[in-house]
N, C-alpha and C positions, 0 to 999 in steps of 0.2 A: 319419522323422527323429526322433532323440532330443531331447526337449525341453531337458534339461540334463545336461551332463557335468561332474562335479566332479573337478578335477585337484588332488590333495592332500587326503587324508582325515584331517587332524588334527582337533583339537577344534572349530575354527571351521568347517571344511568340513562336518563331521558335524552341527554345530548348525544350519547353514543348511538342509541338505537334509532333516534330520529335522523342522525347522519347516515346510518345504513339505509334507511328508507329513502332518503334523498339520493343516495348513490345507486338505487335500483333494486334493493332487496324488497321482497314482497311482504306485506303485513302478516301473511300466513306463516312466514319463516320465524316470527318473533313472538315470544310469550313474555309478558311482564308480570313480575310478582313483587308485592310490597306488603308490609305488615298492615298497612291501612287499606281496607277494602275500598274506601271511597277514592283513594288515589289510583288503585288498579282500574276501577270503573272509569274514572276520568280519562286516563291515558288510552284505554281500550276504545273509548268512544271517539277521542280526538284523532288517533292514528289508525284505528282499525286493526290493531294487533290483538293477539290473544291475551288472556289474563287468568291468573289462578294462584292458588296457594303454592308456595315454594316447594314444599315437601312432595307434592304431587307433580308439579310441572317439571322438576329437574330429572325425574326418572326417565323421561323421553327426550332428553336434550343432547344434542351433539356438542354444544358448548354452553357452559354456564358462566355468565358474567356476574361476578360478585361485586356489588357496588353499595354495600351497606357501610354504616359508620364503623370505624376501627373497633370501638368498644363492643360492637354487636357481633363481630366476626365469630368469636368462640361459640356463642349460642346458636347462630345460624348454621355453622358447620356441624354442631351436634345434631341439628334437625335434619340437614340434607346430606351430610357427608356419606352415609351408607346408602343413600338413594340414587347416587349418580350412576348412570349406565357405565358398564365396564370400559368402554372406549371413549367416554366423555372427557372433554378438556375443561378444566377450571381456570378461568381468567379473573384475577383479582385486581381491582383498581382501588383497593382500600389502603390509604396512606399509612406507612410505617409497619404494616403487617408482613412479617418475614415469610419466606418460602417454607422454612421449617415448620412454622405454625400452621400454614395452609396445608402442607403435605400431611401433617399429623392429624388433620381433621377429616381426611378422606381415605379411601381404601389404598393400600399399598399398590404402587404401580400406576396410580392415576396421574396423568400429565397435568402439571400446574405451571402457570406463567404469572409472574407478578408484574404489574404495570403501574406507572405513575404518570397519568395525564394531567393536564391543567385546564382551567375553566374556559380558555378560548375555544375549547371543544364546542361550545355553544354556537360559535359562528364558523366552525370548520377550520380553525387556525390553531389547534392545540399542538403541543410537542409532547410526545409520550415516550418514556424510556421503558423498555421491557426487559425482563430477566427470566430466562427459562429455568424451571425446576429440574430435578433429577431425571424425570421420565419424559420431559418435553423434547420433541424431535424438531428437526428443521421444518417438517410439514406443519407441526403445531405453531411454530413461530410464523410461518407464512400465513396461517389462518388468523393468528392474532394481528399480524400486520394489516391484513385485509380489513378486519373489524375496526381496529383503531385508526387505520389510515383513512377511514371515512370521515374522521373529524380533525385531520391534521397530519403532521409528520410523525414518523415512528423511528426510533433508534434502539439498538440492542446494547445493553451494558451488563457487566457482571453485577450480581446482586450487591456486592460490597459497596457499590457506588450509589445505591438507591436512596439512602438517607441524604446524601449530598445532592442528588437529583431533586429530591423533595425540596431542599433548601433553596435551590436556584430556580427551577422552573415550576415546581408544584406551588410554592408560596410566591413565586416571582410576580404573578399578575398583581398581587396586592401592593408590591413595591411600586410597580408602574402606576397603578391607580393613585397611590399616595403622591407620586411625583406630579401626575396630572392635576390632582386636587390642589397641590401647592402652586403649580404654574397658573392655574385659573385664578386662585386667590391673589397671586402676585399681580396678574393682569388687572384685576378689579382694584387692587391697592394703588396702581399707577394710573387709574382713571378710565379703564376700558369698561364698556357695558359687559355684564356677566355672560350674555349669550355670545358676544364677540370673543371674549377671552376664552370661552369654552371651545368654540370652533377652532380658534387659532392653536390652542394647546393640544387638542385631540388630533388634529391633522398633522401638527408638527411631530408628535410622538409616532403616529402611524407612518408618516413619510420617512422619518429618521430610521425607524426599524426596518422599513422596506429597503432603504438605501444600504443599510448595514448588511442585510441578508443578501441582496442581489448583487452588490459589488464584490463582496468577500473581503473588503478592505478591513484592516485592523481598526477598531474603534478609536484608537489614539490618533491614527492618520486622519480619520474623518473629523475628529474634534479639532485637530490642528488646521484642517482646511477651512473651518468656519471661524477661526480665532485669529483675527488680524492683530499685529503688534500694537499695543496701546489702545485697542478698540473696546467696544461695548462688551463683547463676549469675554474678552480677557479680564475685564473688570468684574464681570459676573462670576467667572470661574474662580478668580482669586478669592472672592467672598465665600463661595462654597467651600473651597479648601480651608479657609480660615475657620469655618464652622465644622470642619471635620466630616464632611459628607461622605467622602470616600471611605474613611475609617468606619463610619456608622454603617455603611452598607456591608462592609466586611464582617463587622460584628453581628449584623442582622442575619446574614447567611449562616454564620457559625451557630447562632442561637437556634435558628430553624433546624439545622442539621442535628444539633444536640437534642432538641425536643423530639424529632423524629426517632432518634435512637431510643429515647425514653419510652415513647409510645409503642415501639416494637418489642 
């Protein structure tokens, strides 16, 4: 029996199975399926994994990782839903697609887990929130944690939080990249060469995130630690508050949450 079949070989699907290979999984444990034959061939050649049509591959799978675009989920489940082995686990990383939708597309009793990873999976630094379906057991969650733990950290949440998870961590990398872009442009604006501004901004973001994670201190405390009375940071933060940056982030997270609800 194939240990994992990946249905949908886009960036996220590739990030997850390549992370598994890096963690010690054998290429023979993984089969990749994609609607594009050339993509299947490319990944098979690059990683040494198996490849094939989804409808055939899933019949022999222990776990099926569904990593297609949300709009394609219904059609894919119509194709493969009845082909899953009786004891197979369906793990979905399709944004906004509810457990009820996933469970309706497979045989009654099939264990299903919904997950929301983010793009830092490509460098092994994702955060993924998982929610078990009706028939998913602790053993299934342990299996999912092993798979998704190969590309970062994994937490378990009730499904009712998944749209909010999408808004914070699923979409979150884009917020950070926008901040990085703005910091770089700001550095150029005040006279730095672009390569210097880029290195300063990227390492500042990385170091600050690491400090926040590793100390466990509240971000407000860390912000206060770098803000001297009447100093440069205080002046900069005042200008950000004047422009409503904090309120804009709150509104952005709400908008992403609402859109996730619509997609689901």
